[in-house]
LOMI-670941 format. One record per residue (C-alpha): residue in one letter; residue number from 0; z, x, y. Coordinates in pm, 1 decimal, decimal comma. Each point is the difference from the previous one (the first is absolute). Example, Ala and Ser with C-alpha at 12.3 -4.5 7.8 and 13.67 -1.06 7.14 Angstrom:
<tises>
aa;i;up;east;north
a;0;780,0;1230,0;-450,0
s;1;-66,0;137,0;344,0
</tises>
This chain:
<tises>
aa;i;up;east;north
x;0;0,0;0,0;0,0
x;1;61,3;295,1;232,3
x;2;-365,0;105,4;-1,8
x;3;-114,4;-355,1;78,2
x;4;252,1;-19,3;283,6
x;5;-115,1;336,2;138,4
x;6;-362,8;-113,2;-17,2
x;7;73,5;-323,7;187,2
x;8;196,3;188,4;267,3
x;9;-292,9;238,5;42,0
x;10;-240,2;-295,8;30,2
x;11;227,5;-159,4;263,8
x;12;17,9;325,1;194,5
x;13;-376,8;41,6;-18,4
x;14;-54,6;-356,7;123,9
x;15;241,5;58,5;289,0
x;16;-179,9;322,8;93,6
x;17;-326,9;-193,0;7,8
x;18;146,1;-253,4;244,1
x;19;140,0;-264,7;-231,9
x;20;298,3;-207,6;107,5
x;21;296,9;-61,2;-229,5
x;22;81,7;-371,1;1,6
x;23;338,7;-166,5;-28,5
x;24;-137,1;-201,2;-294,4
x;25;27,7;127,2;-355,3
x;26;-232,8;-20,4;-297,2
x;27;64,0;-311,7;-207,8
x;28;-79,4;201,6;-314,8
x;29;216,3;312,6;41,3
x;30;202,7;-47,2;319,2
x;31;-139,7;306,5;182,1
x;32;-78,8;-20,8;371,2
x;33;-350,6;-120,3;76,8
x;34;-238,6;206,2;210,0
x;35;-258,1;-139,7;242,9
x;36;-323,4;198,2;27,1
x;37;-243,8;-159,7;241,5
x;38;-11,6;-365,4;-103,7
x;39;104,6;70,1;-359,3
x;40;348,9;6,5;-146,3
x;41;76,8;238,7;-286,1
x;42;283,8;78,0;-235,8
x;43;7,6;377,2;-48,1
x;44;218,2;-31,3;-311,2
x;45;-224,5;-250,8;-179,5
x;46;-301,1;173,4;157,3
x;47;-168,5;-331,4;78,9
x;48;-99,8;-223,8;284,7
x;49;224,9;-299,4;65,6
x;50;-162,2;-336,2;70,4
x;51;179,9;-283,6;173,8
x;52;-64,1;-364,4;-80,4
x;53;-103,8;-204,4;302,7
x;54;218,8;-292,9;95,5
x;55;132,7;-177,2;306,7
x;56;335,9;169,5;-43,3
x;57;95,1;364,4;-40,1
x;58;-246,3;182,9;-226,8
x;59;123,3;67,0;-352,2
x;60;-127,0;296,9;-202,6
x;61;-199,7;-93,3;-308,0
x;62;9,1;351,2;-144,8
x;63;251,8;-106,1;-263,2
x;64;-249,6;-240,7;-156,5
x;65;-286,8;248,6;-11,0
x;66;137,0;215,6;-285,8
x;67;79,1;-316,5;-197,6
x;68;-349,5;-134,3;57,4
x;69;-152,5;333,3;-103,9
x;70;203,3;-0,5;-322,3
x;71;-102,1;-360,2;-73,1
x;72;-368,3;84,2;45,3
x;73;35,0;303,9;-227,1
x;74;175,5;-207,9;-265,2
x;75;-279,0;-259,9;13,7
x;76;-256,1;278,2;-41,9
x;77;188,0;124,7;-307,2
x;78;4,3;-350,6;-145,6
x;79;-370,6;-55,9;65,0
x;80;-76,8;341,4;-148,7
x;81;183,8;-88,5;-321,6
x;82;-191,3;-328,6;-19,3
x;83;-331,5;177,0;67,5
x;84;61,2;237,2;-290,7
x;85;31,0;-288,4;-245,2
x;86;-260,3;-237,0;146,3
x;87;-348,3;-31,0;-152,5
x;88;-137,8;-311,2;172,1
x;89;-249,8;110,6;267,5
x;90;79,4;-289,7;233,2
x;91;373,1;73,2;-12,2
x;92;-68,1;372,0;43,4
x;93;-202,2;-78,0;312,9
x;94;282,0;-208,8;148,3
x;95;257,2;265,8;-84,4
x;96;-218,9;272,5;151,8
x;97;-31,2;-201,0;320,3
x;98;377,7;-38,1;5,2
x;99;41,2;378,1;-36,3
x;100;-230,8;53,9;297,4
x;101;200,1;-247,4;211,7
x;102;332,2;160,0;-96,7
x;103;-132,6;347,9;80,5
x;104;-126,6;-119,8;338,9
x;105;340,8;-149,7;72,8
x;106;167,0;329,2;-90,4
x;107;-240,9;193,5;221,7
x;108;69,8;-231,0;295,0
x;109;374,2;20,3;-63,3
x;110;-16,5;379,3;7,5
x;111;-159,7;-18,1;345,7
x;112;308,0;-177,6;138,3
</tises>
């Protein structure tokens, strides 16, 4: 854990040197202070961008749901893969292949967040 902590401290220091601002808010995932770089907000410990949900009230971070969503998509891919290995019907294989493509696209878009 020490090496990870050192790495996140180095990332924070590097962001500060490049003009980032340390915010009073903390990461919903790990509790580390959030850093604002331009219009983006980052967690140096998680090494990811933080996205806020839009609402009429105070914005709430949705970063906690992103890892769960990623894991769900990966689990669905595993399940579809197991089904693909056993399936012989061409029509079902086509539907399953299309589902794989959709799940992979969702993962790719999620990784952009």
